[in-house]
C-alpha positions in Angstrom: 0.0 0.0 0.0 1.4 3.4 -0.9 2.1 6.1 1.7 -0.7 8.3 0.2 -3.2 5.5 0.8 -1.9 5.0 4.3 -2.1 8.7 4.9 -5.8 8.6 3.8 -6.5 5.8 6.2 -5.1 7.7 9.1 -7.2 10.7 8.1 -10.3 8.6 7.9 -9.5 7.1 11.4 -9.0 10.6 12.8 -12.4 11.7 11.4 -14.1 8.8 13.2 -12.0 8.7 16.4 -14.0 8.4 19.7 -12.3 11.0 21.9 -12.7 11.1 25.6 -12.9 14.7 26.7 -14.3 14.7 30.2 -12.3 14.7 33.4 -11.7 11.2 34.9 -12.4 11.1 38.6 -13.2 8.2 40.9 -13.1 5.7 38.1 -15.5 7.5 35.7 -15.7 10.3 33.2 -17.3 13.5 34.5 -17.8 17.1 33.4 -16.2 19.9 35.3 -18.5 21.1 38.1 -19.1 24.4 36.5 -19.5 22.9 33.1 -16.7 24.8 31.5 -14.8 23.4 28.6 -11.9 24.5 26.4 -11.1 23.8 22.7 -8.4 21.2 22.0 -7.0 22.5 18.7 -4.8 20.3 16.5 -1.7 22.0 15.3 -1.8 19.9 12.1 -4.5 22.1 10.6 -5.9 24.3 13.3 -9.2 22.4 13.7 -10.9 21.7 17.0 -10.7 18.0 17.7 -12.5 18.1 21.0 -14.0 20.3 23.7 -12.3 19.2 26.9 -13.5 19.6 30.5 -11.8 22.6 32.1 -11.2 21.6 35.6 -10.9 24.2 38.4 -10.1 24.1 42.1 -13.4 22.4 43.0 -12.7 19.6 40.5 -9.1 19.2 41.8 -10.6 18.9 45.3 -12.9 16.1 44.0 -10.0 14.3 42.4 -7.8 14.6 45.5 -10.6 13.4 47.8 -11.1 10.4 45.6 -7.4 9.6 45.6 -7.2 10.0 49.3 -10.2 7.7 50.0 -8.7 5.1 47.7 -5.3 5.4 49.5 -6.6 5.2 53.0 -9.0 2.3 52.6 -6.1 0.3 51.1 -7.9 -0.8 47.9 -4.5 -0.3 46.1 -1.9 0.8 48.7 -2.4 -2.4 50.8 -2.6 -4.9 47.9 0.3 -7.3 47.8 3.0 -6.1 45.4 2.5 -9.1 43.2 -1.2 -8.2 42.8 -0.2 -4.6 41.8 2.2 -6.1 39.4 -0.4 -8.2 37.7 -2.8 -5.3 37.2 0.0 -3.0 35.9 1.0 -5.7 33.4 -2.6 -6.0 32.3 -2.6 -2.2 31.9 0.5 -2.3 29.7 -1.1 -5.1 27.6 -4.2 -2.9 27.0 -2.1 0.1 26.0 -0.2 -2.1 23.5 -3.5 -3.4 22.2 -4.7 0.2 21.6 -1.5 1.4 20.0 -2.9 2.9 16.9 -5.7 4.7 18.7 -3.2 6.2 21.3 -0.7 7.1 18.6 -3.4 8.9 16.7 -4.5 10.8 19.8 -0.9 11.9 20.4 -0.4 13.0 16.8 -3.7 15.0 16.6 -3.0 16.6 19.9 0.5 17.9 19.6 1.5 17.4 15.9 4.3 14.8 16.0 4.6 12.5 13.0 2.3 9.4 13.3 5.3 7.2 12.5 7.0 8.6 15.6 3.9 8.1 17.8 3.7 4.5 16.6 7.3 3.6 16.8 8.5 5.6 19.7 5.8 7.0 22.0 3.5 4.0 22.4 6.3 1.3 22.7 8.1 3.5 25.2 5.0 3.9 27.3 4.4 0.1 27.3 8.0 -0.6 28.2 7.8 1.8 31.1 4.5 0.4 32.5 5.9 -3.2 32.2 9.2 -2.3 33.8 7.7 -0.8 36.9 5.1 -3.5 37.1 8.0 -6.1 37.2 9.8 -3.9 39.8 6.8 -3.8 42.2 7.5 -7.0 43.9 11.3 -6.8 43.8 11.9 -3.8 46.2 13.3 -5.1 49.4 13.7 -3.5 52.8 16.8 -3.4 55.0 17.9 -4.5 58.4 20.3 -2.0 60.0 23.6 -3.2 61.5 22.7 -2.3 65.1 23.8 -4.1 68.3 22.6 -7.6 69.3 19.8 -6.2 71.6 18.1 -4.3 68.7 16.3 -5.1 65.5 16.0 -2.0 63.3 14.2 -2.4 60.0 14.1 0.1 57.1 11.1 -0.2 54.9 9.7 1.9 52.0 6.1 3.0 52.2 4.0 4.8 49.5 4.0 8.6 49.8 0.2 8.8 49.7 -1.6 11.0 47.2 0.7 12.3 44.5 0.1 15.0 41.9 1.6 14.5 38.4 1.8 17.5 36.1 3.1 16.5 32.6 4.2 18.4 29.5 2.8 18.5 26.0 5.9 17.3 24.0 5.7 13.6 25.0 2.3 13.4 26.8 2.0 9.6 27.0 5.6 8.8 27.8 5.9 11.5 30.5 2.7 10.4 32.1 4.0 6.8 32.1 7.4 7.8 33.6 5.6 9.2 36.6 2.4 7.2 37.1 4.2 3.8 36.6 6.6 4.1 39.6 4.0 6.0 41.7 1.4 3.2 41.2 3.9 0.4 41.6 4.8 1.8 45.0 1.2 1.9 46.0 0.3 5.5 45.7 -2.9 7.1 44.5 -2.4 9.6 41.7 -4.0 12.8 40.2 -2.7 13.7 36.8 -2.9 17.2 35.3 -2.0 16.9 31.6 -0.8 19.9 29.6 -3.8 21.9 28.3 -2.3 21.5 24.8 -2.4 17.7 24.9 -4.9 16.2 27.4 -6.3 13.4 25.2 -3.9 10.4 25.7 -3.9 10.8 29.5 -7.6 10.6 29.7 -7.6 7.4 27.6 -4.8 5.9 29.6 -6.8 6.4 32.8 -9.8 4.6 31.3 -7.6 1.7 30.2 -6.1 1.4 33.7 -9.5 0.9 35.3 -10.4 -1.6 32.5 -7.2 -3.5 33.5 -8.3 -3.7 37.1 -6.9 -0.6 38.8 -9.5 0.3 41.5 -11.6 3.4 41.0 -10.0 6.5 42.6 -6.5 5.3 42.3 -5.8 7.2 39.1 -7.6 10.5 38.3 -7.1 12.9 35.4 -8.0 16.6 35.7 -7.5 18.5 32.4 -7.3 22.2 32.7 -4.9 25.2 32.7 -1.7 25.4 34.7 -2.5 28.6 36.6 -5.8 27.1 37.9 -5.7 23.3 38.0 -1.9 22.9 38.2 -1.7 25.6 40.9 -4.5 24.0 42.9 -2.7 20.7 42.9 0.6 22.4 43.9 -1.1 24.2 46.9 -3.4 21.4 48.0 -2.8 20.4 51.6 -3.9 16.8 51.1 -1.3 16.1 48.3 1.8 14.5 49.6 4.0 15.1 46.6 3.9 17.0 43.3 6.0 15.9 40.4 6.3 18.1 37.4 8.0 18.0 34.0 8.1 21.3 32.0 9.7 24.7 32.0 12.1 25.8 34.7 9.9 28.9 35.2 6.9 26.8 36.1 9.0 24.3 38.1 10.0 27.2 40.4 6.3 27.9 41.0 5.9 24.3 42.3 8.7 24.9 44.8 6.8 28.0 46.0 3.5 26.1 46.1 5.2 23.5 48.4 6.5 26.1 50.7 3.2 28.0 50.8 1.2 24.8 51.7 2.3 21.6 53.4 5.9 21.2 52.4 4.9 18.4 50.0 7.7 16.6 48.3 8.6 18.1 44.9 10.2 16.5 41.9 11.1 18.6 38.9 12.4 17.7 35.4 12.8 21.1 33.8 14.5 22.9 30.9 17.8 22.3 29.1 20.2 23.9 26.7 22.3 20.8 26.0 25.7 21.1 24.4 26.9 18.5 21.9 30.7 18.8 21.5 32.5 17.6 18.3 36.3 17.5 18.7 39.0 17.3 16.2 39.8 13.8 17.6 36.5 12.5 16.2 37.1 10.5 13.0 33.4 9.8 12.1 32.2 13.4 11.5 29.3 12.1 9.4 27.9 10.2 12.3 28.4 13.2 14.6 26.7 15.5 12.2 23.8 13.1 11.7 23.4 12.8 15.5 23.5 16.6 15.8 20.7 17.0 13.3 18.6 14.4 14.9 19.2 15.8 18.4 17.6 19.1 17.5 15.1 18.3 14.8 13.5 15.1 16.1 10.1 15.8 17.7 10.4 19.3 16.1 13.0 20.2 18.6 10.4 20.1 21.3 12.6 18.2 23.7 14.1 19.2 27.0 17.2 17.2 26.0 17.4 18.8 22.5 21.0 19.3 21.5 20.4 22.9 20.8 24.1 24.0 21.1 26.6 22.4 18.8 30.1 23.1 20.0 32.6 22.4 17.3 36.4 22.5 17.4 37.7 24.9 14.7 39.7 22.3 12.8 36.6 20.3 11.8 34.0 23.1 11.7 33.7 23.3 7.9 33.5 19.6 7.5 30.9 19.3 10.2 28.8 22.1 8.7 28.8 20.6 5.3 27.6 17.3 6.7 25.2 18.9 9.1 23.3 20.8 6.4 23.0 17.7 4.3 21.5 15.7 7.2 19.3 18.5 8.3 17.7 18.6 4.8 16.1 15.3 5.6 13.9 17.0 8.3 11.3 18.9 6.4 7.9 19.7 7.8 5.1 17.5 6.5 1.7 16.3 7.2 2.0 14.4 10.5 -0.6 11.9 9.3 1.7 11.0 6.4 3.9 8.0 7.4 6.8 9.5 5.4 6.9 12.7 7.4 10.0 13.2 9.5 9.1 16.5 11.2 5.6 17.5 12.1 3.9 20.6 13.5 4.8 22.6 16.6 2.3 22.3 19.4 0.3 25.5 18.9 0.2 28.9 17.3 1.6 30.7 20.4 4.6 28.4 20.6 5.2 28.7 16.9 5.4 32.5 17.2 7.7 32.2 20.1 10.1 29.9 18.2 10.1 32.3 15.2 10.8 35.2 17.5 14.1 33.6 18.4 15.1 33.4 14.8 14.7 37.2 14.7 16.7 37.5 17.9 19.5 35.4 16.5 19.7 37.6 13.4 19.7 40.8 15.4 22.4 39.5 17.7 24.7 38.8 14.8 24.5 35.1 14.2 24.5 33.9 10.6 21.4 31.9 9.5 22.8 29.0 7.5 19.5 27.2 7.0 15.7 27.7 7.4 14.4 30.3 9.7 10.8 30.6 8.3 7.4 29.3 8.6 6.3 26.4 6.4 3.1 24.8 5.1 1.1 28.0 5.8 -1.7 26.8 3.5 -2.4 23.9 5.9 -3.6 26.2 8.7 -1.1 24.4 10.9 2.0 25.3 12.9 5.1 24.4 10.9 8.6 25.8 11.2 11.6 25.0 8.9 14.6 23.3 10.5 16.9 26.2 11.3 20.6 26.4 11.9 22.6 29.4 13.1 26.4 29.5 12.6 28.8 32.0 14.1 27.0 31.9 17.5 28.7 33.0 20.7 27.7 31.6 24.0 26.5 35.0 25.3 23.8 35.3 22.6 20.2 34.7 23.7 19.8 31.9 21.2 22.6 30.1 23.0 21.4 30.7 26.5 17.6 30.5 26.5 15.6 27.4 25.9 13.8 27.8 22.5 12.1 24.4 22.5 12.0 24.2 18.7 14.0 23.3 15.6 16.6 26.0 16.0 20.3 25.0 16.4 23.2 27.2 17.5 26.7 26.3 16.2 29.5 27.6 18.4 33.1 27.3 17.3 35.9 26.8 19.8 39.7 26.4 19.6 40.4 23.9 22.3 39.0 21.1 24.5 39.1 23.3 27.6 37.2 26.0 25.8 34.6 23.4 24.6 34.1 22.3 28.2 33.8 25.9 29.5 31.2 26.8 26.9 29.2 23.6 27.5 29.2 24.3 31.3 28.4 28.0 30.9 24.7 27.5 31.2 21.9 27.8 33.8 20.9 24.3 32.7 22.6 20.9 33.1 20.3 18.3 31.7 22.4 16.6 29.0 25.6 16.9 27.1 27.4 14.9 24.5 31.0 14.4 23.4 32.4 13.1 20.1 36.0 11.9 20.2 38.1 8.8 19.5 40.6 9.6 22.2 39.6 7.5 25.3 41.7 9.7 27.6 39.9 12.8 26.4 36.5 11.1 26.6 36.9 10.1 30.3 38.4 13.4 31.4 35.8 15.5 29.6 32.8 13.4 30.6 33.8 13.9 34.3 34.1 17.7 33.8 30.7 18.2 32.1 28.1 19.4 34.5 25.1 17.5 33.3 22.9 14.7 34.6 23.4 12.7 31.4 26.6 12.6 29.3 26.5 10.8 26.0 29.7 9.7 24.3 29.7 9.2 20.5 25.9 9.1 20.5 23.0 11.2 21.7 19.9 10.8 23.7 20.5 7.1 24.2 17.7 5.6 26.3 16.8 2.7 28.5 14.5 2.2 31.5 17.4 1.0 33.6 19.1 4.4 33.8 17.9 7.6 35.6 16.8 10.6 33.7 17.3 14.1 35.1 19.7 17.0 35.4 21.9 19.4 37.3 21.4 23.1 38.2 18.1 24.6 36.9 17.2 21.5 34.9 15.5 20.0 38.0 15.4 18.0 41.2 15.2 14.2 41.3 15.2 11.5 38.6 12.7 9.8 36.4 13.2 6.2 35.2 15.2 3.4 36.8 14.8 2.2 40.4 15.9 5.6 41.6 12.5 7.0 40.5 10.9 5.0 43.3 12.7 7.1 45.8 10.5 10.1 44.9 7.3 8.2 45.5 8.1 6.5 48.8 8.9 7.3 52.4 11.6 5.5 54.4 10.4 4.2 57.7 12.7 2.9 60.5 11.1 0.5 62.9 13.2 0.0 66.1 12.6 -3.1 68.2 14.4 -3.5 71.5 14.8 -7.2 72.2 14.4 -8.8 75.6 
């Protein structure tokens, strides 16, 4: 079957998709108490795909009360870990069985190519749910090495009611990264999806209940950050709030915690990640290909996007020639076309913001080597060309501020020390990468880079077994791996004096 025929099939499916658009509270769909709704607009073509319940403080109260009741009566928190594991595995199986539906929701909602939603987002969500399901009955306590007259045990207990506030760039994956360990540990959860992309979270909650998750354990309150997100952050009956998104909003959650009950906070925030290509790298084509993928995959809407390319002067020209060639493969297209490699930005407001940085780069003296404009205007959607600035200095705004779009800054340096200094000269510290064949340089530079994740001769490599998070203003705490369970559990010491 040709790509055009497949594209037509996806369009037909989109036209007949049954979209859940109410809040999900206490195991069922429900309207917001005041009846308010907001338009969910697809960035593909600007059309309204659903009118979604706009939850306010009263709805958040309902969801938190439901989660609290579920936690206190033990319908989930006191189930044996093996039972929780079985239900989470059934949940993962249902998600896998509804892969095409969930992928379509993701693409319609935030504009990523359907091929990425199918091959990346849904499988990653399933892997995450299965991984934490399998971890649920494999977390052991400890016995402290006290004296012979004492038995001191150290156990992990669920935190209680946790709020999860997720972004719009990977709505399904980010939801799974948080709800999977939280549920595996026995918590009850209230999810506030981004207002730009609420649809997959609502469907996930429905599938979770279908898999056997008790009512009230997983709730979803769509709405706007300053209202629903703020209400969760300030709620006195929420034991922890875990957020992925901008550093600006992450700081608000720290304030909400201080202003309320000192709830535990976990933050995965912005990035301005540097990818360093040194003269000691022999495979410049692989490095350039990686650099293009690191900034143009998912339309550059990634916290880990390699938005600064730091190149040693001796290989600058060779890298640029290869970079421009590889970047040409990322051209905006219809996200429902399986051949599309770069889709739409999430909405009109964000599109204008990204394009404003192109103007800023020009004004500050950087040279636009590629792109810089809007694309596919006739579609009514939000498309921006892959854009590359050369001649950037690290004090320019395009090198310092998170653009969160397909805009790359190329910075030329003369030495390894200068490359490290430039990479570390940032408010962020989420990820970094180094391309070199010199094993001594690799080890020394990797140690010096101030980032939570350092990739060597690759970029954005991923596995559930390794933690994800950053230094500095890139956040607090880690997603993924067993370390994520630390966020959603309390340590309890029980001291027994023996007679």
